[in-house]
Every structure is written in C-alpha cells, then in structure tokens.
DRENTI-461281 format. One record per residue (C-alpha): x, y, z; residue in one letter. Coordinates in nm, 3 decimals. Example, Ala and Ser with C-alpha at 12.3 -4.5 7.8 and 13.67 -1.06 7.14 Angstrom:
<recs>
+---------+---------+---------+------+
|      xx |      yy |      zz | rest |
+---------+---------+---------+------+
|   1.230 |  -0.450 |   0.780 |    A |
|   1.367 |  -0.106 |   0.714 |    S |
+---------+---------+---------+------+
</recs>
This chain:
<recs>
+---------+---------+---------+------+
|      xx |      yy |      zz | rest |
+---------+---------+---------+------+
|   0.000 |   0.000 |   0.000 |    M |
|   0.132 |   0.343 |  -0.096 |    A |
|   0.107 |   0.572 |   0.203 |    A |
|   0.140 |   0.879 |  -0.022 |    V |
|   0.022 |   0.954 |  -0.375 |    V |
|   0.127 |   1.276 |  -0.547 |    A |
|   0.027 |   1.467 |  -0.859 |    L |
|   0.361 |   1.613 |  -0.967 |    V |
|   0.466 |   1.640 |  -1.331 |    D |
|   0.790 |   1.833 |  -1.277 |    D |
|   1.049 |   1.554 |  -1.309 |    V |
|   1.306 |   1.733 |  -1.093 |    F |
|   1.063 |   1.792 |  -0.807 |    F |
|   0.924 |   1.442 |  -0.854 |    Q |
|   1.277 |   1.307 |  -0.804 |    A |
|   1.310 |   1.516 |  -0.485 |    K |
|   0.982 |   1.375 |  -0.352 |    L |
|   1.080 |   1.018 |  -0.432 |    L |
|   1.428 |   1.054 |  -0.282 |    E |
|   1.293 |   1.207 |   0.038 |    T |
|   1.027 |   0.935 |   0.061 |    A |
|   1.294 |   0.668 |   0.019 |    K |
|   1.509 |   0.826 |   0.292 |    R |
|   1.209 |   0.845 |   0.529 |    V |
|   1.100 |   0.492 |   0.439 |    G |
|   0.758 |   0.576 |   0.303 |    V |
|   0.604 |   0.437 |  -0.014 |    D |
|   0.521 |   0.726 |  -0.248 |    L |
|   0.363 |   0.699 |  -0.593 |    R |
|   0.400 |   0.997 |  -0.827 |    A |
|   0.143 |   1.063 |  -1.100 |    C |
|   0.149 |   1.306 |  -1.391 |    A |
|  -0.225 |   1.336 |  -1.459 |    T |
|  -0.543 |   1.369 |  -1.253 |    P |
|  -0.666 |   1.041 |  -1.405 |    E |
|  -0.353 |   0.856 |  -1.295 |    A |
|  -0.385 |   1.013 |  -0.950 |    L |
|  -0.748 |   0.899 |  -0.919 |    A |
|  -0.653 |   0.546 |  -1.029 |    A |
|  -0.369 |   0.529 |  -0.772 |    E |
|  -0.595 |   0.659 |  -0.496 |    I |
|  -0.859 |   0.397 |  -0.578 |    N |
|  -0.598 |   0.121 |  -0.592 |    R |
|  -0.380 |   0.222 |  -0.296 |    E |
|  -0.606 |   0.411 |  -0.049 |    S |
|  -0.319 |   0.641 |   0.060 |    P |
|  -0.299 |   0.827 |   0.390 |    K |
|  -0.178 |   1.144 |   0.215 |    L |
|  -0.244 |   1.298 |  -0.126 |    V |
|  -0.011 |   1.572 |  -0.249 |    I |
|  -0.103 |   1.802 |  -0.539 |    V |
|   0.139 |   2.038 |  -0.711 |    D |
|  -0.091 |   2.327 |  -0.800 |    L |
|   0.151 |   2.420 |  -1.079 |    N |
|   0.117 |   2.084 |  -1.254 |    A |
|   0.043 |   2.117 |  -1.626 |    R |
|  -0.235 |   1.861 |  -1.598 |    A |
|  -0.537 |   2.017 |  -1.433 |    N |
|  -0.452 |   2.009 |  -1.058 |    P |
|  -0.780 |   2.173 |  -0.958 |    L |
|  -0.972 |   1.895 |  -1.135 |    A |
|  -0.756 |   1.644 |  -0.945 |    A |
|  -0.853 |   1.805 |  -0.614 |    I |
|  -1.220 |   1.798 |  -0.711 |    E |
|  -1.192 |   1.427 |  -0.806 |    Q |
|  -1.029 |   1.343 |  -0.472 |    V |
|  -1.302 |   1.528 |  -0.285 |    Q |
|  -1.582 |   1.378 |  -0.498 |    A |
|  -1.468 |   1.027 |  -0.401 |    A |
|  -1.624 |   1.097 |  -0.062 |    G |
|  -1.347 |   0.933 |   0.138 |    V |
|  -1.182 |   1.177 |   0.379 |    P |
|  -0.815 |   1.213 |   0.288 |    R |
|  -0.531 |   1.427 |   0.409 |    N |
|  -0.472 |   1.646 |   0.103 |    L |
|  -0.188 |   1.896 |   0.070 |    I |
|  -0.162 |   2.140 |  -0.217 |    G |
|   0.154 |   2.341 |  -0.271 |    F |
|   0.212 |   2.647 |  -0.486 |    F |
|   0.445 |   2.939 |  -0.548 |    S |
|   0.402 |   3.190 |  -0.265 |    H |
|   0.301 |   3.466 |  -0.509 |    V |
|   0.008 |   3.264 |  -0.648 |    Q |
|  -0.252 |   3.362 |  -0.392 |    T |
|  -0.534 |   3.349 |  -0.649 |    E |
|  -0.439 |   2.991 |  -0.739 |    L |
|  -0.438 |   2.901 |  -0.370 |    A |
|  -0.789 |   3.044 |  -0.332 |    E |
|  -0.912 |   2.846 |  -0.634 |    R |
|  -0.762 |   2.530 |  -0.481 |    A |
|  -0.934 |   2.606 |  -0.151 |    R |
|  -1.265 |   2.650 |  -0.338 |    A |
|  -1.204 |   2.312 |  -0.509 |    A |
|  -1.177 |   2.147 |  -0.166 |    G |
|  -0.812 |   2.164 |  -0.062 |    C |
|  -0.793 |   2.318 |   0.284 |    S |
|  -0.427 |   2.232 |   0.355 |    N |
|  -0.228 |   2.467 |   0.132 |    L |
|   0.131 |   2.578 |   0.164 |    M |
|   0.391 |   2.763 |  -0.037 |    P |
|   0.638 |   2.538 |  -0.217 |    R |
|   0.922 |   2.665 |   0.004 |    S |
|   0.742 |   2.565 |   0.325 |    K |
|   0.635 |   2.233 |   0.173 |    F |
|   0.993 |   2.157 |   0.067 |    T |
|   1.133 |   2.261 |   0.405 |    Q |
|   0.889 |   2.031 |   0.589 |    N |
|   0.875 |   1.748 |   0.334 |    L |
|   1.054 |   1.485 |   0.542 |    A |
|   0.829 |   1.555 |   0.841 |    T |
|   0.514 |   1.552 |   0.626 |    I |
|   0.609 |   1.216 |   0.476 |    L |
|   0.711 |   1.069 |   0.813 |    A |
|   0.369 |   1.161 |   0.955 |    E |
|   0.198 |   0.990 |   0.660 |    A |
|   0.412 |   0.682 |   0.722 |    K |
|   0.317 |   0.667 |   1.089 |    S |
|  -0.053 |   0.690 |   0.997 |    K |
|  -0.013 |   0.404 |   0.750 |    A |
|   0.145 |   0.171 |   1.006 |    E |
+---------+---------+---------+------+
</recs>
C-alpha cells in the first residue's frame, strides 16, 4: 500500500519527492495526470495525497476528483508563494491544507514521516 500519492509532473521535483520518501522509508507513488492520481488513490487508499498546483495537468480537477470520491483524505496542495489566487481556487475546489512550495519543501521529510506513521 502506498502511504502517499502525489500529482507532480515536474520531473526534478518528482525526483526530490521520491528521494525524500525513500530516505524516510515511506512508499510514495508519483502521478502526472489527474486520471492517474485517481486510479492510484482507488488502488492504494493512501494516507496522504499531495497536489502540485503548478502541474500542467489540471490540478484543480484532481482536487475535485479526490473530494468527490467521498473518502476523507489528508490532502496537501503546494504552490508558489506569489500565487494567492491559485491558492484560493484550490481552496474552493476542496483543498484546505495549502502551503507555499518553500514551506512544503522545508517540511517534506516531516510531512512524509507523519503519513508513514498513519499508514502503520
């Protein structure tokens, strides 16, 4: 079971996520599209869903799909700190846990470790 599923299509940031997950010892699956994210969530039932709000694939649609599934999930959306309008649109789509990319990156190991402890 993947404890974390992420919508991240930036290959460099995806590599950072995967490397940090490996170091923390948590199973993380990275997806490039909202459809792939929905499929992974249905298959894996993760404890944490991460959405890069700057993904080229429609990240707001991904948030809406996660919320429409009706299963409460810990969902984190991250964005560039200057994109306050994007953050508000993500909040309206159902993502209440939003953070700037810098804060997300700084706390990534802790975020993933918490997801791991919830999965155990």
